[in-house]
KEKE-221855 format. One line per 2 residues: number of its first residue (from 1); their letters; for each residue x, y, z of C-alpha. Coordinates in steps of 0.02 Angstrom, whole numbers, plus 50000, padded with zeros to 5 digits. Layout:
REM residues N
NUM) A) X,Y,Z; ...
//
This chain:
REM residues 828
1) MA) 48283,50460,51021; 48450,50378,50985
3) AK) 48602,50490,50969; 48664,50517,50793
5) LE) 48817,50414,50753; 48976,50490,50685
7) VE) 49012,50442,50505; 49169,50339,50481
9) RI) 49266,50306,50322; 49379,50155,50307
11) AE) 49554,50180,50237; 49666,50029,50211
13) SL) 49849,50025,50166; 49984,49895,50149
15) RI) 50173,49890,50165; 50268,49731,50124
17) KI) 50449,49678,50127; 50484,49523,50023
19) AE) 50651,49464,50093; 50696,49292,50026
21) AK) 50640,49114,49990; 50722,48953,50043
23) EL) 50724,48768,49999; 50633,48789,49833
25) PS) 50615,48627,49735; 50743,48600,49598
27) RG) 50692,48565,49419; 50765,48391,49415
29) VS) 50885,48272,49497; 51031,48390,49462
31) GS) 50974,48506,49601; 51015,48660,49497
33) GR) 50949,48831,49548; 50803,48927,49474
35) ET) 50786,49106,49417; 50632,49159,49512
37) FC) 50527,49312,49551; 50384,49347,49669
39) TV) 50216,49434,49644; 50093,49511,49768
41) GL) 49907,49499,49738; 49742,49555,49811
43) DQ) 49651,49392,49790; 49713,49344,49614
45) EV) 49744,49521,49550; 49931,49554,49540
47) IF) 49978,49725,49609; 50168,49707,49622
49) RT) 50309,49605,49549; 50488,49591,49608
51) AA) 50639,49585,49495; 50704,49412,49453
53) AA) 50830,49349,49580; 50993,49264,49532
55) KS) 50984,49077,49502; 50966,48990,49669
57) LN) 50854,48877,49770; 50872,49003,49911
59) PF) 50847,49168,49817; 50856,49342,49893
61) YS) 50729,49471,49833; 50747,49609,49964
63) EE) 50611,49722,49893; 50482,49832,49977
65) FQ) 50312,49886,49916; 50176,49996,49989
67) CE) 50008,50054,49927; 49834,50111,49972
69) IP) 49706,49971,49954; 49566,50035,49841
71) RR) 49442,49890,49852; 49380,49747,49961
73) FR) 49481,49587,49961; 49481,49419,50049
75) FL) 49659,49358,50031; 49831,49436,50018
77) SF) 49926,49318,49905; 50109,49293,49860
79) YV) 50163,49186,49713; 50339,49125,49674
81) YD) 50369,49097,49487; 50502,49008,49386
83) RE) 50553,49142,49260; 50645,49023,49143
85) SR) 50498,48908,49107; 50384,48951,48961
87) PE) 50254,49001,49006; 50314,49061,49176
89) KM) 50270,48925,49300; 50203,48950,49476
91) IG) 50312,48858,49601; 50204,48893,49753
93) KV) 50102,49023,49845; 50070,49100,50015
95) SI) 49890,49151,50045; 49841,49249,50201
97) KK) 49662,49287,50249; 49626,49471,50271
99) EE) 49561,49434,50447; 49729,49358,50496
101) LH) 49843,49497,50433; 49845,49582,50603
103) KH) 49932,49429,50676; 50082,49459,50564
105) HG) 50085,49650,50574; 50265,49709,50584
107) KE) 50331,49534,50615; 50460,49450,50505
109) TW) 50389,49277,50469; 50432,49124,50366
111) FP) 50277,49065,50274; 50272,48891,50193
113) LM) 50242,48890,50006; 50092,48786,49956
115) AV) 50047,48706,49790; 49947,48807,49663
117) DA) 49809,48733,49555; 49659,48802,49464
119) DS) 49535,48724,49585; 49606,48821,49733
121) EV) 49611,48992,49647; 49436,49053,49690
123) KG) 49361,49227,49703; 49184,49299,49710
125) KV) 49014,49266,49785; 48845,49198,49731
127) HI) 48666,49243,49778; 48543,49098,49790
129) QL) 48369,49058,49855; 48310,48885,49913
131) RL) 48137,48825,49961; 48072,48651,50001
133) YK) 47885,48626,49978; 47747,48503,49933
135) SH) 47649,48511,49771; 47511,48387,49727
137) GH) 47575,48270,49860; 47755,48272,49797
139) KR) 47906,48351,49881; 47997,48478,49775
141) LA) 48152,48584,49796; 48160,48754,49710
143) VR) 48335,48824,49681; 48346,48999,49613
145) VL) 48512,49073,49557; 48501,49262,49557
147) AC) 48676,49333,49530; 48862,49324,49556
149) SD) 48982,49462,49601; 49171,49495,49598
151) LQ) 49216,49344,49494; 49392,49329,49425
153) FV) 49448,49343,49246; 49513,49188,49158
155) QG) 49648,49234,49034; 49573,49407,49014
157) SC) 49393,49351,48994; 49246,49303,49102
159) DP) 49093,49216,49026; 49016,49134,49179
161) FI) 48878,49006,49190; 48815,48909,49341
163) SV) 48781,48724,49363; 48660,48671,49499
165) TV) 48677,48492,49559; 48558,48415,49686
167) CF) 48620,48252,49761; 48499,48130,49843
169) RN) 48533,47961,49919; 48508,47865,49758
171) KQ) 48522,47994,49619; 48578,48168,49569
173) EV) 48514,48295,49445; 48610,48435,49357
175) RK) 48541,48596,49281; 48636,48741,49202
177) TR) 48609,48924,49165; 48658,49003,49001
179) PR) 48828,49092,48999; 48833,49279,49026
181) KR) 48963,49361,48915; 49109,49468,48974
183) TV) 49055,49511,49150; 49119,49474,49325
185) SP) 48950,49519,49402; 48822,49419,49301
187) QY) 48635,49426,49333; 48533,49265,49311
189) GD) 48365,49247,49396; 48349,49064,49338
191) TF) 48241,48948,49444; 48261,48758,49440
193) IF) 48134,48636,49514; 48194,48467,49574
195) DV) 48080,48322,49623; 48129,48248,49790
197) PD) 48122,48057,49786; 47975,47994,49887
199) VE) 48064,47840,49953; 48056,47780,50133
201) NC) 48205,47843,50235; 48271,47938,50084
203) LE) 48274,48099,50185; 48328,48082,50363
205) GS) 48307,48213,50496; 48163,48311,50570
207) EA) 47995,48325,50485; 47897,48486,50469
209) DG) 47729,48486,50380; 47776,48318,50309
211) VG) 47929,48386,50218; 48094,48305,50267
213) VG) 48259,48397,50278; 48393,48265,50276
215) PA) 48558,48218,50195; 48519,48291,50023
217) EV) 48652,48413,49961; 48645,48560,49840
219) RI) 48803,48604,49744; 48816,48771,49655
221) AV) 48969,48781,49541; 49023,48931,49438
223) WH) 49114,48900,49273; 49195,49005,49138
225) DS) 49126,48954,48969; 49271,48923,48851
227) TG) 49273,48823,48690; 49461,48833,48671
229) IG) 49526,48770,48839; 49367,48690,48904
231) NV) 49257,48752,49044; 49359,48826,49186
233) FM) 49308,48802,49368; 49286,48968,49461
235) GE) 49218,48913,49630; 49080,48814,49712
237) LR) 48960,48808,49857; 48900,48650,49945
239) LK) 48747,48655,50059; 48673,48511,50158
241) LV) 48487,48540,50172; 48481,48473,50349
243) DL) 48593,48618,50404; 48461,48744,50349
245) GS) 48325,48664,50455; 48153,48743,50456
247) EL) 48218,48897,50366; 48211,48793,50208
249) LN) 48021,48783,50219; 48000,48972,50230
251) GH) 48131,49005,50098; 48317,49027,50120
253) DA) 48389,49183,50036; 48575,49224,50055
255) WY) 48739,49274,49976; 48884,49151,49994
257) FL) 49070,49165,49963; 49127,49040,49832
259) QP) 49244,48906,49896; 49380,48795,49819
261) RE) 49337,48617,49771; 49334,48495,49915
263) EA) 49481,48397,49846; 49583,48558,49826
265) RV) 49576,48587,50015; 49676,48431,50055
267) AK) 49844,48477,50129; 49991,48456,50011
269) PA) 50176,48454,50046; 50262,48622,50064
271) LG) 50372,48684,49923; 50494,48789,50020
273) AL) 50460,48948,50117; 50450,49135,50091
275) RL) 50512,49263,50219; 50396,49414,50229
277) NI) 50365,49565,50338; 50190,49635,50322
279) WY) 50115,49795,50389; 49927,49806,50363
281) YR) 49830,49960,50419; 49641,49974,50425
283) DH) 49590,50144,50491; 49412,50194,50537
285) VF) 49423,50382,50513; 49302,50509,50586
287) SS) 49271,50682,50515; 49402,50811,50560
289) HK) 49315,50897,50707; 49315,50736,50810
291) YN) 49505,50744,50822; 49520,50928,50868
293) QL) 49556,50902,51053; 49685,50766,51025
295) RN) 49760,50862,50878; 49777,51022,50982
297) VL) 49867,50937,51126; 49988,50859,51001
299) LD) 50019,51021,50905; 50056,51110,51070
301) SP) 50206,50994,51096; 50343,51116,51038
303) AV) 50281,51243,51167; 50284,51120,51313
305) NP) 50432,51140,51428; 50517,51021,51450
307) IT) 50486,50934,51283; 50488,50766,51375
309) SS) 50317,50812,51448; 50240,50843,51276
311) AA) 50114,50729,51191; 50227,50699,51040
313) YI) 50373,50645,51148; 50263,50534,51258
315) LG) 50193,50447,51103; 50369,50411,51041
317) EC) 50418,50337,51210; 50263,50228,51223
319) VS) 50283,50136,51057; 50419,50006,51033
321) NK) 50443,50045,50848; 50484,50230,50829
323) VD) 50434,50228,50645; 50253,50192,50695
325) AA) 50249,50356,50792; 50359,50459,50676
327) QP) 50257,50433,50517; 50089,50503,50578
329) LV) 50171,50636,50686; 50271,50709,50541
331) RV) 50118,50714,50428; 50008,50799,50558
333) FF) 50139,50929,50603; 50189,50956,50421
335) QA) 50011,50997,50370; 49994,51115,50519
337) NK) 50159,51203,50472; 50233,51157,50642
339) IV) 50358,51025,50588; 50511,51140,50606
341) PL) 50486,51185,50791; 50442,51004,50833
343) IN) 50601,50931,50758; 50708,51071,50828
345) KL) 50643,51043,51005; 50660,50854,50995
347) AD) 50835,50870,50920; 50893,50994,51051
349) NE) 50837,50874,51188; 50931,50728,51110
351) IS) 51090,50828,51074; 51094,50887,51255
353) KV) 51112,50706,51313; 51254,50657,51197
355) QD) 51433,50658,51262; 51524,50630,51097
357) AI) 51469,50728,50942; 51521,50586,50827
359) TL) 51374,50482,50892; 51242,50614,50856
361) FR) 51079,50540,50787; 51158,50370,50754
363) GT) 51021,50276,50848; 50837,50242,50813
365) SL) 50767,50384,50916; 50603,50472,50881
367) VS) 50688,50626,50810; 50799,50527,50690
369) KC) 50647,50432,50623; 50549,50595,50611
371) MD) 50691,50668,50507; 50690,50517,50391
373) EF) 50503,50535,50362; 50510,50724,50349
375) MK) 50648,50724,50216; 50557,50594,50114
377) IA) 50398,50700,50113; 50470,50875,50098
379) GL) 50616,50829,49986; 50539,50704,49866
381) HY) 50529,50823,49717; 50700,50896,49760
383) LH) 50767,50719,49756; 50687,50687,49587
385) DT) 50755,50849,49513; 50931,50810,49577
387) LK) 50952,50623,49547; 50822,50559,49425
389) PI) 50904,50614,49260; 51066,50525,49307
391) LD) 50977,50372,49373; 50879,50360,49210
393) EI) 51046,50362,49119; 51115,50224,49230
395) FT) 50962,50116,49202; 50966,50145,49015
397) ER) 51154,50117,48987; 51174,49973,49110
399) KP) 51363,49988,49104; 51461,49869,49216
401) CE) 51538,49953,49369; 51595,49805,49475
403) ID) 51767,49846,49549; 51785,49704,49675
405) PL) 51913,49585,49596; 51835,49438,49687
407) KL) 51670,49466,49597; 51742,49491,49423
409) KD) 51745,49347,49301; 51870,49438,49190
411) IE) 51998,49544,49283; 52037,49638,49122
413) QL) 51869,49726,49140; 51925,49810,49300
415) DG) 51996,49971,49225; 51842,49998,49117
417) NI) 51726,49967,49264; 51821,50090,49373
419) AN) 51805,50222,49237; 51617,50189,49223
421) LK) 51593,50203,49411; 51697,50363,49425
423) RY) 51594,50441,49286; 51428,50402,49370
425) VQ) 51488,50456,49543; 51555,50619,49473
427) KI) 51386,50657,49393; 51292,50618,49554
429) FN) 51417,50719,49656; 51404,50871,49543
431) AI) 51214,50861,49541; 51207,50861,49732
433) VN) 51332,51000,49771; 51258,51112,49635
435) SA) 51079,51091,49699; 51092,51191,49861
437) LV) 50985,51335,49798; 50838,51221,49755
439) CP) 50838,51127,49921; 50663,51158,49994
441) NV) 50657,51302,50118; 50574,51197,50252
443) MC) 50719,51073,50246; 50843,51215,50259
445) QV) 50753,51283,50413; 50765,51114,50498
447) FC) 50950,51095,50452; 50983,51270,50518
449) GL) 50903,51225,50685; 51003,51063,50696
451) KQ) 51166,51153,50662; 51132,51290,50789
453) AA) 51087,51163,50924; 51242,51059,50888
455) VR) 51358,51210,50892; 51277,51270,51053
457) HF) 51306,51104,51142; 51478,51069,51064
459) PD) 51559,51242,51047; 51735,51172,51039
461) SK) 51701,51056,50892; 51738,51131,50721
463) EV) 51665,50982,50628; 51497,50967,50717
465) RY) 51413,51101,50608; 51443,50990,50456
467) LV) 51426,50822,50544; 51249,50851,50606
469) VS) 51183,50904,50433; 51282,50781,50324
471) GF) 51226,50638,50436; 51049,50668,50376
473) IF) 51062,50737,50200; 51195,50616,50139
475) LR) 51180,50462,50249; 50990,50460,50271
477) FF) 50926,50547,50114; 51035,50536,49959
479) AP) 51121,50370,50000; 50960,50271,50036
481) AL) 50878,50345,49880; 51024,50286,49773
483) MG) 51019,50114,49854; 50831,50092,49833
485) PK) 50768,50212,49699; 50602,50122,49679
487) QF) 50556,50157,49860; 50583,50343,49829
489) EL) 50482,50339,49667; 50638,50378,49565
491) TT) 50602,50233,49449; 50456,50120,49409
493) EA) 50563,49967,49373; 50665,49861,49492
495) PD) 50851,49865,49446; 50930,49707,49379
497) AQ) 51074,49628,49477; 51210,49725,49385
499) TA) 51123,49894,49400; 51082,49861,49583
501) RT) 51266,49829,49616; 51312,49991,49527
503) LV) 51191,50087,49638; 51264,50006,49794
505) LI) 51441,50062,49747; 51382,50239,49708
507) SK) 51287,50244,49873; 51441,50185,49969
509) TI) 51542,50328,49894; 51409,50458,49935
511) QS) 51401,50395,50114; 51590,50408,50128
513) IG) 51584,50588,50067; 51454,50626,50198
515) NV) 51560,50547,50333; 51725,50628,50288
517) VG) 51667,50810,50295; 51627,50789,50479
519) AR) 51772,50676,50524; 51903,50734,50649
521) KS) 52043,50661,50545; 52075,50688,50361
523) QH) 52107,50503,50334; 51952,50401,50305
525) PY) 51948,50220,50366; 51919,50105,50216
527) KE) 51808,49957,50250; 51839,49879,50079
529) RY) 52009,49890,49998; 51936,49887,49823
531) MM) 51850,50055,49861; 52015,50144,49900
533) EI) 52043,50213,49724; 51866,50282,49714
535) HR) 51882,50360,49886; 52049,50443,49844
537) EF) 51971,50513,49686; 51831,50601,49779
539) MD) 51908,50638,49949; 52025,50775,49892
541) SS) 52019,50946,49971; 51924,51029,49829
543) NI) 51780,50904,49838; 51774,50912,50027
545) EA) 51767,51102,50018; 51626,51091,49888
547) VR) 51526,50979,50005; 51553,51097,50152
549) NY) 51495,51244,50048; 51340,51146,50000
551) LD) 51305,51105,50184; 51331,51286,50234
553) VI) 51204,51345,50106; 51067,51220,50148
555) SS) 51086,51255,50335; 51093,51443,50318
557) AS) 50964,51546,50413; 50924,51643,50254
559) RQ) 50972,51601,50076; 50991,51758,49972
561) HA) 50970,51677,49801; 50857,51528,49831
563) KG) 50761,51474,49676; 50625,51352,49632
565) IE) 50640,51195,49529; 50626,51250,49348
567) TP) 50623,51084,49256; 50457,50989,49249
569) IV) 50437,50871,49396; 50391,50692,49351
571) LK) 50252,50645,49471; 50211,50473,49400
573) EG) 50249,50371,49245; 50220,50197,49177
575) FM) 50133,50092,49046; 49943,50084,49033
577) IK) 49815,50041,48900; 49721,50180,48810
579) RA) 49573,50174,48694; 49615,50240,48522
581) RG) 49549,50416,48498; 49422,50450,48362
583) MK) 49380,50266,48336; 49197,50218,48329
585) KF) 49205,50030,48329; 49218,49947,48499
587) GL) 49341,49805,48519; 49509,49758,48593
589) KN) 49600,49810,48435; 49554,49990,48480
591) FK) 49654,49981,48640; 49842,50011,48634
593) KR) 49984,50001,48759; 50066,50169,48788
595) FF) 50194,50246,48907; 50111,50384,49010
597) CL) 50201,50523,49102; 50124,50649,49222
599) TN) 50222,50805,49270; 50170,50963,49359
601) ES) 50145,51040,49186; 50066,50907,49073
603) FT) 49999,50731,49050; 50074,50641,48899
605) YA) 50086,50470,48819; 50209,50394,48695
607) KK) 50240,50225,48615; 50380,50188,48737
609) KG) 50485,50273,48870; 50598,50404,48794
611) SS) 50497,50420,48633; 50420,50583,48578
613) AL) 50246,50614,48647; 50100,50561,48538
615) CT) 49981,50667,48640; 50007,50807,48766
617) IP) 49868,50869,48881; 49913,51026,48981
619) IE) 49866,51009,49164; 49757,51164,49153
621) SI) 49654,51079,49016; 49599,50934,49126
623) QA) 49418,50959,49177; 49398,50804,49287
625) VE) 49470,50631,49318; 49344,50495,49360
627) RL) 49323,50307,49358; 49235,50226,49209
629) EE) 49098,50099,49236; 49157,49922,49200
631) DS) 49008,49888,49085; 49068,50024,48964
633) FK) 49200,49912,48886; 49183,49756,48996
635) MK) 49356,49796,49065; 49413,49824,49245
637) NM) 49520,49965,49317; 49470,50095,49188
639) FQ) 49462,50283,49214; 49435,50437,49106
641) VL) 49527,50601,49090; 49397,50729,49039
643) QE) 49446,50876,48930; 49357,50993,48811
645) QR) 49380,50890,48651; 49339,50713,48707
647) PL) 49370,50600,48857; 49528,50495,48859
649) YI) 49487,50319,48917; 49630,50227,49004
651) QA) 49649,50056,49083; 49778,50026,49220
653) YN) 49852,49854,49247; 49779,49833,49422
655) CV) 49668,49919,49548; 49814,49995,49646
657) EA) 49889,50074,49491; 49720,50142,49438
659) NE) 49691,50217,49610; 49863,50301,49613
661) WI) 49843,50377,49439; 49668,50442,49476
663) DM) 49724,50514,49642; 49876,50604,49570
665) LA) 49787,50670,49415; 49642,50733,49520
667) KV) 49757,50824,49641; 49860,50917,49511
669) SQ) 49703,50974,49419; 49595,51008,49572
671) TN) 49607,51198,49562; 49580,51213,49374
673) KN) 49456,51350,49334; 49367,51248,49200
675) RL) 49330,51097,49308; 49166,51007,49273
677) RM) 49029,50990,49401; 48945,50839,49317
679) YH) 49012,50697,49212; 48958,50532,49129
681) PG) 49020,50378,49227; 48981,50269,49074
683) AY) 49044,50280,48895; 48947,50342,48745
685) MD) 48893,50192,48640; 48909,50242,48457
687) KA) 48808,50094,48391; 48666,50122,48513
689) CR) 48683,50312,48499; 48665,50339,48686
691) WL) 48762,50359,48847; 48773,50194,48940
693) CC) 48745,50278,49109; 48596,50394,49082
695) KD) 48533,50330,48912; 48535,50507,48841
697) SS) 48551,50502,48652; 48645,50666,48631
699) KD) 48832,50646,48626; 48848,50825,48692
701) AA) 48729,50796,48837; 48783,50867,49005
703) GC) 48847,50744,49133; 48726,50647,49241
705) TP) 48832,50620,49397; 48923,50745,49510
707) VT) 49113,50740,49496; 49210,50671,49643
709) GG) 49268,50797,49771; 49450,50800,49825
711) LP) 49582,50883,49930; 49657,51050,49876
713) AD) 49793,51027,49747; 49972,51029,49810
715) IK) 50099,50930,49709; 50229,50957,49845
717) VS) 50134,50858,49975; 49956,50801,50000
719) LD) 49918,50726,50169; 49766,50651,50254
721) SD) 49784,50728,50426; 49626,50648,50496
723) RE) 49685,50475,50450; 49853,50509,50534
725) ME) 49761,50568,50690; 49664,50404,50692
727) RI) 49828,50309,50685; 49895,50410,50830
729) HS) 49735,50373,50926; 49758,50187,50891
731) LF) 49938,50193,50952; 49883,50272,51116
733) IR) 49743,50144,51137; 49864,49999,51113
735) NM) 49981,50078,51241; 49849,50133,51366
737) EK) 49929,50032,51507; 50092,50129,51485
739) LE) 49999,50294,51495; 49912,50236,51653
741) RV) 50079,50189,51732; 50151,50361,51691
743) KD) 49999,50444,51767; 50012,50335,51923
745) AC) 50197,50374,51937; 50162,50560,51931
747) ES) 50031,50542,52067; 50133,50424,52172
749) QA) 50204,50490,52334; 50359,50386,52300
751) VY) 50399,50493,52148; 50369,50653,52245
753) MG) 50491,50592,52377; 50623,50568,52245
755) DR) 50614,50379,52222; 50649,50353,52036
757) NM) 50645,50163,52044; 50465,50158,51985
759) RT) 50482,50105,51803; 50382,50197,51672
761) AV) 50387,50203,51483; 50417,50391,51485
763) QI) 50555,50495,51559; 50477,50610,51689
765) DD) 50573,50773,51702; 50431,50881,51767
767) LK) 50290,50802,51865; 50154,50933,51841
769) TC) 50169,50958,51653; 50189,50771,51621
771) FD) 50036,50732,51729; 49931,50865,51641
773) TV) 49978,50803,51468; 49946,50620,51507
775) TD) 49779,50660,51590; 49721,50757,51437
777) LM) 49782,50622,51318; 49690,50483,51409
779) AY) 49528,50582,51415; 49530,50624,51228
781) VI) 49585,50451,51172; 49455,50359,51277
783) SL) 49317,50475,51216; 49363,50436,51034
785) EE) 49367,50250,51071; 49193,50256,51145
787) DH) 49129,50334,50984; 49213,50194,50885
789) KK) 49127,50064,50994; 48957,50142,50965
791) NR) 48987,50134,50779; 49042,49951,50788
793) RA) 48885,49903,50882; 48775,49997,50758
795) LY) 48864,49916,50610; 48840,49743,50683
797) RG) 48656,49773,50719; 48628,49842,50543
799) TK) 48720,49704,50451; 48635,49540,50408
801) YG) 48743,49385,50394; 48709,49320,50220
803) SE) 48685,49490,50139; 48793,49548,49995
805) QA) 48892,49655,50117; 48924,49507,50234
807) PI) 48909,49344,50134; 48906,49179,50227
809) GD) 49086,49128,50243; 49140,49307,50284
811) DN) 49253,49296,50436; 49249,49485,50453
813) YL) 49070,49478,50516; 49109,49340,50641
815) LM) 49262,49432,50703; 49160,49591,50724
817) KA) 49035,49494,50828; 49174,49423,50937
819) HL) 49258,49592,50952; 49099,49673,51018
821) ST) 49095,49550,51161; 49266,49613,51219
823) DS) 49228,49800,51205; 49197,49810,51391
825) DL) 49379,49766,51423; 49425,49951,51411
827) EL) 49365,50044,51564; 49281,50205,51513
//
């Protein structure tokens, strides 16, 4: 009896940096610049849009975006638009197959922009059956079109029909299905019979039972039925019957990915280039117990002496990019409540090797990257409570703050701009120094450990107690958040050029304040002369003393009067579409755009940001949050917030937004006492007087489907520890050779004799503890990898090429087949 396979779940995520474009085509012979922006799409669904860059043919965007990927996709697409044209015109695109994303992982790459046309924008798959047979002495070809799936919307609608064209040597015939209204997954079941010309040499190729399979071709084309703009091409499939061989006689039944038109595949001249950095993660995650051994050896790291022999430290030394190790490590240790001892031990080790205190944590070491990730997780709501009200004011007022005379068109604006900047900096400064008592306790514990270690190693330095804390809280927490508020979820909109410049100047000032409190000299070196007046304003003794008091409080071993954040914490906000409440008639006019805001206390919507709420739902009133079946309103990305009165139906603008809202709403309401056990995944159809999902006629009928389970609610932080363990496992697998070299070095007689010339990725301070740790790591990691291989083999054996899960044209299936042939490369 075959051993039972471990169940895997697949979790995908994406992080993108859109840096710049170059050599974009000009509008005319003048060669003038263009005001452009860039979008990111899963296939053709836009999930992110940059702010418009200043007019240029070589524009800088410099924006980052990251998200969980909630659905299957074939292409990651980037489009560059001309913002000034009406309607906004696509200049060019970059389209990367999902199967090729790993080639670009973490690599900054220039991608050529290619032309965009309707015939090349294809998405979806089609299910067909073909059979060639003889009837009454005549050859006939039966083509049955069963269904399509995952088609794209055309200007908000999708009314697909299919044309079937059979091309023979001397003629062709066309048949069509009837359109299916408002659906991206139409069902057909239409069968078309074509007479095959009985002409000598009409069909070339082999003969079987007197039926030829030759050069005849079947073309399946999918169209959107539109009377206004004409039928719109949505994709096609071309099959030469000779390629199907004898299978055609028995009946060919398969799903196919739709393809662009043949003429759309011809190479066209590039239209400039786009510089991107892409990180794509696809994790095959086991259930939690499979990671227990690896997790335990990692979590024991703070107790290992020396720390350089610990699993956490070894992981950081094996990987070239410390961020790759820091992110999963921090999440695993944070969830296990062991993040404080880990950072303290790593920091103490690094401080002990530094000769000059001024250089503390200035590099890209594991501990500095762990601190960056830790502060972003533990301090996110603290950051929101401290900075968001003032940032909202800056974004709303959009007052000019440029103080560099070389960048001012009118020098007479200088005094007013200086006053504006001083006002904003003063507000930010006051907010920070007055927030010490609401700084999260776990952050204070880490800062306390950093300060004690620094003072212990540099007892003669009076400034080091402030330097070591300010270097993180000001330079690596507040300043980056001010510079890039969207990355810290402090705003949902990208700042315009003027606001971005204001944030840069504020961030520069905050960094300077952080530097000066730990400086040996009272004079601060000015890098830009135009910043001198701002620096003098905020570098006086009273402000420096206020900062030092703030640093003393947040690094104190025990705060006597610590308090929680009292104001509601904004967890997520943005525009979505809601269905009007109490309306009975279905139709687009019943759907309205509203600004939604989720805090730790309530879920509200208003006509626009800043307006009074039209509806407020207390968090404790939410009974469940679930997706809504697409057939309910023939609309994608819909979900429902269930409460006692009636469900609130909401449509997000894309699949990523929908996933994030559902995830956050579910987490904050997870522990509500009145949560439902069952719900209706479809809407109640008033005209038909029944639920679409279960057909029950009673509007008060109990739900027909169990609600989705979730993680325990914790608005402070919600982490997927098992997924992070899988990432750590993957990092060790990719660096297995380095682990083997460390193990060999520990065993080597040369090392025992004191020869340190043998190069390893890891510093070996204690042979026995390092050897024990590496031996355990290799055993646990290889055991997990063997389980992954078993699952890959089983998945391949259980997947049919041409099924809906693996349509013909799916490179994933072919890559999986090729990957299995190399599984033996890892010695087990």
